C-alpha positions in Angstrom: 78.7 -64.8 -78.0 80.6 -66.5 -75.2 79.4 -63.9 -72.7 75.8 -64.6 -73.7 76.3 -68.4 -73.3 77.9 -67.8 -69.8 74.9 -65.6 -68.8 72.5 -68.3 -70.0 74.3 -71.0 -68.2 74.3 -69.0 -64.9 70.6 -68.3 -65.3 69.8 -71.9 -66.1 71.7 -73.3 -63.1 69.9 -70.8 -60.8 66.5 -71.8 -62.2 67.4 -75.5 -61.8 68.5 -74.7 -58.2 65.3 -72.9 -57.5 63.3 -75.8 -58.8 65.2 -78.3 -56.7 64.8 -76.0 -53.7 61.0 -75.9 -54.2 61.0 -79.7 -54.5 63.0 -80.0 -51.3 60.6 -77.7 -49.5 57.6 -79.9 -50.7 59.2 -83.3 -50.4 61.6 -83.3 -47.5 60.2 -85.2 -44.5 61.7 -82.9 -41.9 61.9 -79.1 -41.5 65.7 -79.5 -41.2 65.9 -81.2 -44.5 63.8 -78.6 -46.2 65.7 -75.7 -44.8 69.1 -77.3 -45.2 68.6 -78.2 -48.9 66.9 -74.9 -49.8 69.6 -72.8 -48.3 72.4 -74.9 -49.8 70.8 -75.0 -53.3 70.2 -71.2 -53.5 73.5 -70.2 -51.9 75.7 -72.5 -53.9 73.8 -73.8 -56.9 76.9 -75.2 -58.7 77.6 -77.5 -55.8 74.0 -77.8 -54.6 72.3 -79.1 -57.8 74.5 -82.2 -58.5 74.6 -83.0 -54.8 70.8 -82.8 -54.5 70.4 -85.1 -57.5 72.5 -87.7 -55.6 71.6 -87.1 -52.0 68.3 -85.2 -52.0 65.9 -88.2 -52.1 64.7 -90.2 -49.2 62.6 -92.9 -50.9 63.8 -95.8 -52.9 60.6 -96.7 -54.8 62.1 -99.3 -57.1 63.2 -101.7 -54.3 61.4 -105.0 -54.8 60.0 -106.5 -51.6 60.4 -110.3 -51.3 57.5 -110.2 -48.8 55.3 -109.2 -51.7 56.9 -111.6 -54.2 56.3 -115.0 -52.5 52.9 -115.0 -50.8 52.8 -118.8 -50.5 56.1 -119.0 -48.5 55.2 -116.0 -46.3 51.8 -117.5 -45.6 53.5 -120.7 -44.4 55.9 -118.7 -42.2 52.9 -116.9 -40.7 51.2 -120.2 -39.9 54.3 -121.4 -38.0 54.7 -118.0 -36.4 51.3 -118.2 -34.8 52.5 -121.3 -32.9 55.5 -119.4 -31.6 53.8 -116.3 -30.4 54.1 -115.8 -26.6 51.1 -116.9 -24.6 51.3 -113.8 -22.5 52.3 -110.6 -24.3 55.6 -109.2 -23.0 56.1 -105.8 -21.5 56.4 -103.5 -23.4 53.7 -104.6 -25.8 55.4 -105.6 -29.0 52.4 -104.8 -31.3 53.7 -101.4 -32.3 57.1 -102.8 -33.1 55.5 -105.7 -35.0 53.6 -103.2 -37.2 56.8 -101.3 -37.9 58.6 -104.5 -38.7 55.8 -106.3 -40.6 56.9 -109.4 -38.6 55.7 -110.9 -35.4 57.4 -111.2 -32.1 58.2 -114.9 -31.5 59.2 -116.9 -28.5 61.8 -119.7 -28.4 64.9 -117.6 -29.2 68.4 -117.5 -27.7 70.1 -114.1 -28.0 73.7 -113.8 -27.1 75.6 -110.4 -27.2 79.0 -110.7 -28.7 81.2 -108.0 -27.2 83.9 -106.7 -29.6 85.5 -108.1 -32.7 87.3 -111.0 -31.1 84.2 -112.6 -29.8 82.1 -111.6 -32.8 84.5 -113.0 -35.4 85.3 -116.1 -33.4 81.6 -117.0 -33.3 80.9 -116.1 -36.9 84.0 -118.0 -38.2 83.0 -121.0 -36.1 79.5 -120.9 -37.7 81.1 -120.7 -41.2 83.4 -123.6 -40.5 80.5 -125.7 -39.1 78.0 -125.0 -42.0 76.9 -128.0 -43.9 74.2 -126.7 -46.3 74.3 -123.0 -47.0 75.7 -119.6 -45.9 74.1 -116.2 -46.4 76.7 -113.5 -45.9 76.1 -109.7 -46.1 78.3 -106.9 -44.9 78.4 -103.1 -45.6 82.2 -103.0 -45.6 84.6 -105.8 -46.5 88.3 -105.0 -46.6 91.0 -106.9 -48.4 93.1 -107.1 -45.3 94.0 -109.8 -42.8 90.5 -110.1 -41.5 88.9 -109.9 -44.9 91.1 -112.6 -46.3 90.3 -114.8 -43.3 86.6 -114.5 -44.2 87.4 -115.2 -47.9 89.4 -118.3 -47.1 86.7 -119.7 -44.8 84.0 -119.1 -47.4 86.2 -120.7 -50.1 86.7 -123.7 -47.8 83.0 -124.0 -47.1 82.2 -124.0 -50.8 84.9 -126.7 -51.4 83.1 -129.0 -49.0 79.8 -128.5 -50.9 78.2 -125.6 -48.9 76.2 -123.1 -51.0 77.5 -119.6 -50.3 75.9 -116.3 -51.3 77.7 -113.0 -50.6 76.4 -109.4 -50.7 78.7 -106.5 -50.1 77.4 -102.9 -50.4 79.1 -101.2 -53.4 79.4 -97.9 -51.5 80.8 -99.3 -48.2 83.0 -101.8 -50.0 84.1 -99.6 -52.8 87.8 -100.3 -52.0 87.4 -104.1 -52.3 89.3 -105.2 -55.4 87.7 -107.2 -58.1 90.4 -109.8 -57.6 88.9 -110.6 -54.1 85.5 -111.2 -55.6 87.0 -113.1 -58.5 88.6 -115.5 -56.0 85.2 -116.1 -54.5 83.5 -116.7 -57.8 86.3 -119.1 -58.9 85.5 -121.2 -55.8 81.8 -121.4 -56.8 80.5 -118.7 -54.5 77.7 -116.6 -55.7 78.6 -112.9 -55.4 75.7 -110.6 -56.3 76.4 -107.2 -57.8 73.7 -105.0 -59.2 74.8 -102.9 -62.2 73.8 -99.4 -61.4 72.6 -97.0 -64.1 73.7 -93.4 -64.1 70.3 -92.3 -65.4 68.7 -89.6 -63.2 65.9 -92.1 -62.1 68.5 -94.3 -60.5 69.6 -91.6 -58.1 73.0 -93.2 -58.6 72.1 -95.3 -55.5 75.0 -93.8 -53.7 72.5 -92.2 -51.2 70.8 -95.5 -50.5 73.2 -97.9 -48.9 72.7 -101.4 -47.5 74.2 -101.0 -44.0 73.2 -104.4 -42.8 75.7 -106.9 -41.5 74.2 -110.4 -41.5 75.6 -113.9 -41.5 73.3 -116.9 -41.5 74.4 -120.6 -41.4 72.1 -123.4 -42.4 69.0 -121.5 -41.3 69.9 -122.3 -37.7 72.1 -119.5 -36.5 72.3 -115.8 -37.5 74.5 -112.9 -36.6 73.6 -109.2 -36.8 75.3 -106.1 -35.4 77.9 -103.5 -35.8 80.9 -105.5 -37.0 82.0 -105.1 -40.6 84.9 -107.1 -42.0 88.2 -105.3 -41.5 91.2 -105.2 -39.3 90.0 -102.1 -37.4 87.1 -104.1 -36.1 89.6 -106.3 -34.2 91.5 -103.4 -32.8 94.3 -103.6 -35.3 94.1 -100.0 -36.5 96.9 -97.7 -35.6 94.5 -94.8 -35.9 91.7 -96.0 -33.6 93.3 -98.6 -31.4 90.7 -100.5 -29.4 87.5 -100.8 -31.3 84.4 -101.2 -29.1 81.5 -102.9 -30.9 78.6 -105.3 -30.3 77.3 -108.1 -32.5 74.5 -110.5 -31.7 74.2 -114.3 -32.1 70.6 -115.4 -32.7 69.2 -118.9 -32.6 65.5 -119.8 -32.8 62.6 -118.6 -35.0 63.9 -115.1 -35.5 66.6 -116.6 -37.7 63.8 -117.2 -40.2 63.1 -113.4 -40.1 66.8 -112.7 -40.8 66.7 -115.2 -43.7 63.6 -113.4 -45.1 65.5 -110.0 -44.9 68.5 -111.5 -46.7 66.3 -113.0 -49.4 64.7 -109.7 -49.9 68.1 -108.0 -50.4 69.3 -110.8 -52.7 66.2 -110.6 -54.9 66.8 -106.9 -55.4 70.5 -107.2 -56.2 70.5 -110.4 -58.3 66.9 -110.8 -59.4 66.9 -114.4 -57.9 64.2 -115.5 -55.5 65.8 -118.0 -53.1 63.1 -118.5 -50.5 62.4 -122.1 -51.6 66.1 -123.0 -51.3 66.3 -122.1 -47.6 65.5 -124.1 -44.5 62.5 -122.7 -42.6 62.1 -125.5 -40.0 63.9 -123.7 -37.2 63.9 -125.3 -33.8 62.9 -123.3 -30.7 65.6 -122.8 -28.1 65.5 -123.6 -24.4 66.3 -120.0 -23.4 62.8 -119.2 -24.8 63.3 -115.4 -25.3 60.7 -113.4 -27.2 62.2 -111.4 -30.0 61.6 -110.0 -33.4 63.7 -108.6 -36.3 62.9 -105.0 -37.3 64.3 -104.2 -40.8 64.1 -100.7 -42.0 65.0 -98.7 -45.1 64.0 -96.1 -47.7 61.6 -98.5 -49.4 59.4 -98.6 -46.4 56.0 -96.8 -46.5 56.6 -95.4 -43.1 59.9 -94.0 -41.7 60.5 -97.2 -39.9 64.0 -96.4 -38.6 63.0 -93.1 -37.0 59.8 -94.6 -35.6 61.7 -97.5 -34.0 63.8 -95.0 -31.9 60.8 -92.9 -31.2 58.8 -95.9 -30.0 61.6 -97.1 -27.8 62.0 -93.7 -26.1 58.2 -93.5 -25.6 58.1 -96.9 -24.1 60.7 -96.1 -21.4 59.4 -95.7 -17.8 62.6 -95.7 -15.9 65.5 -95.5 -18.3 66.4 -95.3 -22.0 70.1 -95.9 -22.9 71.3 -95.4 -26.5 74.8 -96.3 -27.6 75.7 -95.1 -31.1 78.8 -93.8 -32.9 76.8 -90.9 -34.2 74.1 -88.7 -32.5 72.3 -86.5 -34.9 68.6 -86.8 -34.1 66.0 -84.9 -36.0 63.5 -82.5 -34.3 61.0 -85.2 -33.5 63.6 -87.4 -31.8 65.1 -84.4 -30.0 61.6 -83.7 -28.6 61.1 -87.4 -27.6 64.4 -87.5 -25.7 63.7 -84.2 -23.9 60.2 -85.3 -23.1 61.4 -88.5 -21.6 64.0 -86.8 -19.5 61.5 -84.2 -18.3 59.1 -86.9 -17.2 61.8 -88.4 -15.0 63.2 -91.1 -17.3 67.0 -91.6 -17.1 68.1 -90.7 -20.6 71.7 -91.5 -21.4 73.4 -91.4 -24.8 76.8 -93.0 -25.2 78.9 -91.8 -28.1 82.6 -92.0 -28.9 85.0 -89.3 -27.9 87.1 -90.3 -30.9 86.1 -89.2 -34.4 85.9 -91.3 -37.5 83.7 -89.1 -39.7 84.2 -85.4 -39.1 80.8 -84.0 -40.2 78.5 -86.2 -38.0 80.9 -85.9 -35.1 80.7 -82.1 -35.3 77.0 -82.0 -35.9 76.4 -83.9 -32.7 77.8 -81.0 -30.7 75.1 -78.7 -32.0 72.4 -80.7 -30.3 74.2 -81.7 -27.0 73.4 -78.4 -25.2 69.7 -78.5 -25.9 69.5 -82.2 -24.8 71.5 -81.6 -21.7 69.3 -78.6 -20.8 66.3 -81.0 -20.5 68.2 -83.5 -18.4 69.6 -85.9 -21.0 73.0 -87.2 -20.1 75.7 -87.3 -22.8 78.5 -89.8 -22.2 81.7 -89.9 -24.3 83.5 -93.2 -24.6 87.2 -92.6 -24.4 89.0 -96.0 -24.7 89.4 -96.2 -28.5 86.5 -95.9 -30.9 82.9 -97.0 -30.1 80.9 -98.3 -33.0 78.1 -100.3 -31.4 74.4 -99.7 -32.0 72.4 -100.7 -28.9 69.2 -99.5 -27.2 68.1 -100.4 -23.7 64.6 -99.7 -22.4 64.2 -100.2 -18.6 64.8 -103.8 -17.7 62.3 -105.1 -20.3 63.6 -104.5 -23.8 67.0 -104.4 -25.5 67.9 -104.0 -29.1 71.2 -104.7 -30.9 71.7 -104.2 -34.6 73.1 -101.9 -37.3 71.1 -98.6 -37.0 72.9 -95.5 -35.9 71.2 -92.6 -34.1 71.2 -90.3 -37.2 69.2 -89.3 -40.2 71.0 -91.7 -42.5 70.0 -94.7 -40.5 66.5 -93.2 -39.8 65.6 -92.7 -43.5 68.4 -93.5 -46.0 70.1 -96.8 -45.2 68.8 -100.3 -45.1 69.2 -101.3 -41.5 68.2 -104.1 -39.1 67.7 -104.2 -35.3 66.9 -107.3 -33.3 64.6 -106.6 -30.4 64.6 -108.8 -27.3 61.6 -108.6 -25.0 63.2 -110.5 -22.2 64.5 -109.3 -18.8 67.4 -111.7 -18.9 68.6 -110.3 -22.3 68.0 -106.8 -21.0 70.1 -107.5 -17.9 73.0 -108.8 -20.0 72.9 -105.7 -22.2 72.6 -103.4 -19.2 75.7 -105.0 -17.6 77.6 -104.5 -20.9 76.6 -100.9 -21.2 77.4 -100.2 -17.5 81.0 -101.4 -18.2 81.1 -99.0 -21.2 79.9 -96.1 -19.1 82.7 -96.8 -16.7 85.1 -96.2 -19.6 83.4 -92.9 -20.5 83.1 -89.4 -19.1 79.9 -87.3 -18.8 80.0 -84.2 -21.0 79.6 -81.1 -18.8 81.1 -78.4 -21.0 78.6 -76.4 -23.2 79.5 -75.8 -26.8 80.5 -72.2 -25.9 83.4 -73.6 -23.8 84.6 -76.0 -26.5 87.6 -75.3 -28.8 87.0 -72.8 -31.5 86.8 -75.4 -34.3 83.9 -77.1 -32.5 82.1 -73.8 -31.9 82.4 -72.8 -35.5 82.0 -76.3 -37.1 79.1 -77.7 -35.2 76.4 -75.3 -36.4 77.6 -75.6 -40.0 77.7 -79.4 -39.8 74.2 -79.5 -38.3 72.8 -77.9 -41.5 74.0 -80.9 -43.4 72.4 -83.3 -40.9 69.7 -84.5 -43.4 72.3 -86.1 -45.6 74.9 -87.2 -43.0 
């Protein structure tokens, strides 16, 4: 009897694995995803089936879009946006990026890169301390350490002086954050939104769809977006990583309204509360008068906005495209875009850390470096600590700073945000910043065949898992 049950169980799991493999072949957006899941499911069904149920989906259909929920407010924003459109369209033409973002490029902004945690947290903490009306705070990771407690104390102090404070922390990224930390915030009158997640199959357990955005908005007048999470390591206090190289962005001007809209969208999904009418939408233009837009992306988008952003930036490059990212695991389309750009004479440089924080994506990157280098793409490895910034520079005309990594998770699975500045002054500041980073990096010359054995063996295997990294 037990033997018959065991046989039935084995047959069942193989049939389920075959069904999942067929679904992966039909539904996956990339050939790599189809092949990777099909091979994994059929070769190791006991592991493959549960992992596919969690990680094998790339669309989050149930995400409610605020932009569809408050037509009246959005119509008002669009009316004001028309007055802030640049009289002469910048170069490159922002229309493609506007279509991806669902938001217009607006003039009258001031964009200030904040290099590393010291500058980033100093500016954000100053904005929190100066807030008089409300604070909107969202981070992928919040740690209960010295830096995390500094944030908590400032938010509590803001609430004590009558500031309305709302906080979002991703449940996957902040899984170590103790409930006592959140309880302290709630006791101070701070609204902390947590969406109870169902373990029903339709929920996909949400573990695969993470809100990777890091946003802070004070009084609707200043916003911060970039690579910094809240933890001691982001200030270089980690014994493991030492110096932590990151970039955040301070934003003033009409694009702050776009950041508010994105936060309100996330808040609605998590809490069920629509807060648009509680926010200040009268945002004064800035004297620096930079044209910019916010490009949010995520698995709820109809198009693959994250991947198309990178593809569009690479296609727009005439002289150079520089990409700084802690991970480099492009899909076949972006591999082709990078190689095509290099072959047509564009200087294509990818800056990644030499240090490793997550083993699989670090290994997977080595599987594509040889092919890219063969077409003329330069791979640079940052060697002074760990580099976590997410920056794109196109010629001297466009620069973007935000939260999106150069990998499949940011292309298709995470909720991300990039701020695009169509301004030569901003591009020059970003170029100078990246030139200093390249000076602290070395150009990769060794092929994979000359790397240590663990890289030669691990890189091709890790590359198979690229669709879920």
